[in-house]
N, CA and C atoms as a LAMMPS dump frame, in Angstrom:
ITEM: TIMESTEP
0
ITEM: NUMBER OF ATOMS
219
ITEM: BOX BOUNDS ff ff ff
-5.0000000000000000e+02 5.0000000000000000e+02
-5.0000000000000000e+02 5.0000000000000000e+02
-5.0000000000000000e+02 5.0000000000000000e+02
ITEM: ATOMS id mol type element x y z
1 1 1 N 6.899 -9.633 0.067
2 1 2 C 6.378 -9.046 -1.16
3 1 3 C 4.863 -9.18 -1.278
4 2 1 N 4.175 -9.47 -0.167
5 2 2 C 2.714 -9.515 -0.21
6 2 3 C 2.168 -8.122 -0.514
7 3 1 N 1.061 -8.077 -1.213
8 3 2 C 0.369 -6.821 -1.487
9 3 3 C -0.825 -6.764 -0.543
10 4 1 N -0.929 -5.644 0.192
11 4 2 C -1.995 -5.507 1.185
12 4 3 C -2.865 -4.299 0.88
13 5 1 N -4.081 -4.352 1.404
14 5 2 C -5.004 -3.211 1.374
15 5 3 C -5.064 -2.697 2.803
16 6 1 N -4.809 -1.39 2.985
17 6 2 C -4.817 -0.828 4.328
18 6 3 C -5.378 0.583 4.312
19 7 1 N -5.69 1.063 5.499
20 7 2 C -6.188 2.42 5.658
21 7 3 C -5.481 3.058 6.833
22 8 1 N -4.855 4.204 6.608
23 8 2 C -4.185 4.918 7.697
24 8 3 C -5.121 5.913 8.364
25 9 1 N -6.13 6.385 7.63
26 9 2 C -7.035 7.399 8.188
27 9 3 C -8.43 6.863 8.461
28 10 1 N -8.655 5.578 8.228
29 10 2 C -9.954 4.979 8.471
30 10 3 C -10.952 5.179 7.328
31 11 1 N -10.573 5.939 6.3
32 11 2 C -11.483 6.212 5.188
33 11 3 C -10.907 5.725 3.865
34 12 1 N -9.772 6.258 3.482
35 12 2 C -9.166 5.926 2.191
36 12 3 C -8.418 4.605 2.263
37 13 1 N -8.576 3.81 1.209
38 13 2 C -7.884 2.529 1.143
39 13 3 C -6.697 2.646 0.194
40 14 1 N -5.613 2.003 0.587
41 14 2 C -4.378 2.016 -0.191
42 14 3 C -3.987 0.572 -0.475
43 15 1 N -3.526 0.319 -1.687
44 15 2 C -3.046 -1.014 -2.059
45 15 3 C -1.566 -0.882 -2.396
46 16 1 N -0.715 -1.375 -1.506
47 16 2 C 0.728 -1.299 -1.709
48 16 3 C 1.394 -2.597 -1.279
49 17 1 N 2.62 -2.766 -1.714
50 17 2 C 3.396 -3.974 -1.446
51 17 3 C 4.196 -3.811 -0.15
52 18 1 N 4.259 -4.88 0.65
53 18 2 C 5.108 -4.885 1.844
54 18 3 C 6.54 -5.123 1.392
55 19 1 N 7.442 -4.219 1.782
56 19 2 C 8.848 -4.397 1.411
57 19 3 C 9.73 -4.723 2.618
58 20 1 N 9.185 -4.54 3.821
59 20 2 C 9.956 -4.827 5.032
60 20 3 C 9.002 -4.986 6.209
61 21 1 N 9.348 -5.887 7.131
62 21 2 C 8.559 -6.083 8.348
63 21 3 C 9.496 -5.965 9.545
64 22 1 N 9.134 -5.109 10.476
65 22 2 C 9.895 -4.936 11.716
66 22 3 C 8.979 -5.245 12.892
67 23 1 N 9.541 -5.774 13.968
68 23 2 C 8.796 -5.966 15.199
69 23 3 C 9.463 -5.126 16.277
70 24 1 N 8.724 -4.142 16.786
71 24 2 C 9.246 -3.238 17.8
72 24 3 C 8.285 -3.266 18.987
73 25 1 N 8.812 -3.612 20.148
74 25 2 C 8.006 -3.727 21.365
75 25 3 C 6.792 -4.631 21.17
76 26 1 N 6.979 -5.727 20.439
77 26 2 C 5.91 -6.69 20.213
78 26 3 C 4.906 -6.301 19.145
79 27 1 N 5.078 -5.139 18.509
80 27 2 C 4.154 -4.683 17.462
81 27 3 C 4.822 -4.83 16.095
82 28 1 N 4.119 -5.515 15.179
83 28 2 C 4.637 -5.625 13.816
84 28 3 C 4.388 -4.329 13.07
85 29 1 N 5.419 -3.861 12.389
86 29 2 C 5.337 -2.645 11.598
87 29 3 C 5.735 -2.987 10.165
88 30 1 N 4.823 -2.718 9.236
89 30 2 C 5.045 -3.049 7.837
90 30 3 C 5.445 -1.789 7.076
91 31 1 N 6.571 -1.85 6.383
92 31 2 C 7.003 -0.775 5.513
93 31 3 C 6.469 -1.125 4.129
94 32 1 N 5.752 -0.187 3.516
95 32 2 C 5.097 -0.457 2.235
96 32 3 C 5.615 0.478 1.152
97 33 1 N 5.335 0.08 -0.086
98 33 2 C 5.737 0.882 -1.237
99 33 3 C 4.783 0.582 -2.386
100 34 1 N 4.334 1.624 -3.047
101 34 2 C 3.543 1.437 -4.259
102 34 3 C 4.46 1.032 -5.392
103 35 1 N 4.016 0.138 -6.247
104 35 2 C 4.869 -0.353 -7.332
105 35 3 C 5.335 0.763 -8.264
106 36 1 N 4.542 1.815 -8.417
107 36 2 C 4.907 2.908 -9.311
108 36 3 C 5.694 4.012 -8.598
109 37 1 N 5.92 3.867 -7.298
110 37 2 C 6.619 4.89 -6.518
111 37 3 C 8.115 4.609 -6.476
112 38 1 N 8.911 5.688 -6.376
113 38 2 C 10.366 5.532 -6.32
114 38 3 C 10.86 5.018 -4.98
115 39 1 N 10.201 5.423 -3.896
116 39 2 C 10.657 5.037 -2.568
117 39 3 C 9.53 4.531 -1.711
118 40 1 N 9.862 4.085 -0.506
119 40 2 C 8.833 3.564 0.405
120 40 3 C 7.902 4.663 0.894
121 41 1 N 6.725 4.238 1.366
122 41 2 C 5.75 5.166 1.938
123 41 3 C 6.293 5.744 3.239
124 42 1 N 5.837 6.931 3.587
125 42 2 C 6.21 7.535 4.869
126 42 3 C 5.539 6.759 5.994
127 43 1 N 6.243 6.525 7.056
128 43 2 C 5.674 5.824 8.194
129 43 3 C 5.571 4.327 7.966
130 44 1 N 4.693 3.698 8.72
131 44 2 C 4.516 2.256 8.635
132 44 3 C 3.053 1.911 8.851
133 45 1 N 2.709 0.662 8.563
134 45 2 C 1.347 0.146 8.714
135 45 3 C 1.376 -0.908 9.818
136 46 1 N 0.352 -0.916 10.662
137 46 2 C 0.246 -1.921 11.728
138 46 3 C -0.829 -2.945 11.358
139 47 1 N -0.883 -4.031 12.116
140 47 2 C -1.883 -5.077 11.872
141 47 3 C -3.306 -4.52 11.891
142 48 1 N -3.573 -3.578 12.779
143 48 2 C -4.915 -3.013 12.904
144 48 3 C -5.351 -2.172 11.719
145 49 1 N -4.417 -1.736 10.9
146 49 2 C -4.738 -0.919 9.732
147 49 3 C -4.956 -1.754 8.474
148 50 1 N -4.572 -3.023 8.518
149 50 2 C -4.687 -3.884 7.337
150 50 3 C -6.119 -4.353 7.174
151 51 1 N -6.647 -4.162 5.973
152 51 2 C -8.011 -4.571 5.643
153 51 3 C -8.009 -5.937 4.982
154 52 1 N -6.996 -6.201 4.157
155 52 2 C -6.939 -7.481 3.471
156 52 3 C -5.637 -7.661 2.718
157 53 1 N -5.494 -8.847 2.118
158 53 2 C -4.319 -9.198 1.32
159 53 3 C -4.789 -9.472 -0.094
160 54 1 N -4.053 -8.968 -1.07
161 54 2 C -4.407 -9.165 -2.474
162 54 3 C -3.953 -10.561 -2.893
163 55 1 N -4.865 -11.332 -3.497
164 55 2 C -4.544 -12.683 -3.929
165 55 3 C -4.409 -12.823 -5.443
166 56 1 N -4.91 -11.847 -6.192
167 56 2 C -4.735 -11.877 -7.64
168 56 3 C -4.732 -10.449 -8.152
169 57 1 N -4.279 -10.273 -9.381
170 57 2 C -4.224 -8.929 -9.944
171 57 3 C -4.712 -8.939 -11.381
172 58 1 N -5.181 -7.785 -11.797
173 58 2 C -5.553 -7.568 -13.184
174 58 3 C -4.545 -6.558 -13.723
175 59 1 N -3.732 -7.012 -14.638
176 59 2 C -2.641 -6.192 -15.148
177 59 3 C -3.17 -4.912 -15.784
178 60 1 N -2.53 -3.785 -15.457
179 60 2 C -2.793 -2.45 -16.007
180 60 3 C -4.143 -1.854 -15.606
181 61 1 N -4.844 -2.413 -14.648
182 61 2 C -6.158 -1.886 -14.261
183 61 3 C -6.062 -0.471 -13.694
184 62 1 N -4.922 -0.121 -13.102
185 62 2 C -4.779 1.207 -12.51
186 62 3 C -4.28 2.281 -13.456
187 63 1 N -3.889 1.909 -14.662
188 63 2 C -3.318 2.884 -15.591
189 63 3 C -4.273 4.018 -15.962
190 64 1 N -5.547 3.757 -16.235
191 64 2 C -6.434 4.888 -16.558
192 64 3 C -6.49 5.942 -15.459
193 65 1 N -6.488 5.526 -14.189
194 65 2 C -6.525 6.519 -13.111
195 65 3 C -5.229 7.318 -13.07
196 66 1 N -4.104 6.693 -13.375
197 66 2 C -2.834 7.423 -13.423
198 66 3 C -2.83 8.429 -14.567
199 67 1 N -3.362 8.052 -15.719
200 67 2 C -3.419 8.965 -16.869
201 67 3 C -4.322 10.153 -16.556
202 68 1 N -5.469 9.874 -15.944
203 68 2 C -6.387 10.958 -15.595
204 68 3 C -5.765 11.917 -14.589
205 69 1 N -5.04 11.374 -13.638
206 69 2 C -4.381 12.217 -12.643
207 69 3 C -3.369 13.149 -13.325
208 70 1 N -2.619 12.614 -14.296
209 70 2 C -1.642 13.436 -15.023
210 70 3 C -2.333 14.54 -15.823
211 71 1 N -3.47 14.24 -16.406
212 71 2 C -4.198 15.221 -17.223
213 71 3 C -4.72 16.355 -16.371
214 72 1 N -5.259 16.046 -15.188
215 72 2 C -5.946 17.055 -14.377
216 72 3 C -5.077 17.71 -13.304
217 73 1 N -3.794 17.375 -13.246
218 73 2 C -2.913 18.014 -12.254
219 73 3 C -2.357 19.305 -12.796
């Protein structure tokens, strides 16, 4: 249940929770899910894509961005 910061494209950063860890051919593969999402993210994250681990949180800090997204979609 660790929350990690990762980048799949080398530019955008994503903050999601690890819900499963698999090791395939010696490579760890992390299955992630955003807390507000219904299901897991497509694909997996590798060690090389992880930027950091979240150690604390500020409750509701992301809500304004979610509200703005709903308004402008």
